[in-house]
N, C-alpha and C positions, 0 to 999 in steps of 0.2 A: 918957655923953651920951645914948646913945639911950632908956636906963631912965627919964632925967628929962623928955624928950619923951613919951613915953608916958605916963608919969605926970602930966604936965601936960595931957594931952587928956585922958586919962582922969578927973581931977578936976573941969576947967571945959569940958571941951568944945571947947576951943577949943587950939590949938596952933600955935605959931612956928616958921617952918623958917629956917633958914640963908639968906641972899641967893643963894647958889650953889645951893640944890636948888630954890627957887620957881619960875623960869624953865624948868628941866626937867620939873619936877612937872607945870605950867601946861601944856606941850608934850603931855607925855605924857597928860594929861586930854582935851586937845582932840582929839589924834589918835586915842584911844581911843572918845570920843563921836563922832568922824565914822565911824568903823568901825562900830560899835553902829547908828549911824542908817542908815548905807548898807545893812545887813544886813536891816535892819528894814522898810524901804522895799523890798527885794526879796521878802522874806515877805508882805509887804502885796501887792503887787503880784501874786505868785504865788497867794495865797490868793484875790484878788477874780479872776483868771482862771479858777481853779478852780471858783469860785462860778458863775460864769457857764457854763461848760461844764455845771455840774450842772443848772443851772437850763433850760439849753437841752435837755437829755437828758429833763427829767422834762417838758417843756412842748413837744412834738415840733410841734405844732400852731401854735403861735405864732410867727410871723415877724416880729422886730420891724420889718422894712423895710416889711412890708404895710400899704399904705393903710388899711384897715380896722379897724389898732389905733391909728393915729397919734391917734385922739379920747382917749384916756388922758391925754395931755399937757395938754389943755383941752377937757373934753368938750362946753363951752358955745360953742365956735367952729364945731363940724361939725353937719352935716344927719344924718337917720336914713340916707338913702340911702348915706352914706360909711362907716357901721358895718358891721361883720360882720353877716350874718343871725342869728346865734346868741345875739349880744345887742342886739338892736334893741328888745326889748319894754324891757329893764332901762334902755337908754338914754333910751328917751322918757320912763319916769317919771322918770329924773333930769334930763333936760333941762328938764323943765316943773315941777320941785320948786323954789319960790322959797328953800326952806331951803337946798338943796343949792348953790344959787346963792350965796348969802351965805357959806355954808362953804367954798366954793372961794376966794372972795376973801379970806377971813379965815384959813385955814389952809395950811400946807404942802403939796404933793402927797401924799406918802407917807400924812399925817395925814387929809387928806380921803377918801383910797381906803379905809383902813382903817375910818372912820366909815360908809362906804357898806355895806361888808359885812353880813352878815345878823345882824340883831338877836336876842339871844337871850333868852327869857323869864326868864333867872336872871341877867341884868345890868340 
């Protein structure tokens, strides 16, 4: 009987299980997926935590709670006095750039800041 089931699956790609096997197989699949997804979630959380730690290690001078860096979320809501001294010049260029204002409205935050980066003469 197993041979017939395997052969039917290989030929058609579809296999029929007996009524006793289907509930057991379904339960096994659900439990397996639950375990896999739980493990995947743990791995993602661990990866993101490690990534945050590495980011902090590389950029020690950036304190996410520091008021001077909060303009990154919406640079057009802040004044130059609210911005860190080392980025005030660039901040002013951005704040009074009408294209930047429009881009900020049209793009997600990450894309906006990537587009604000240095422009290469090769691209």
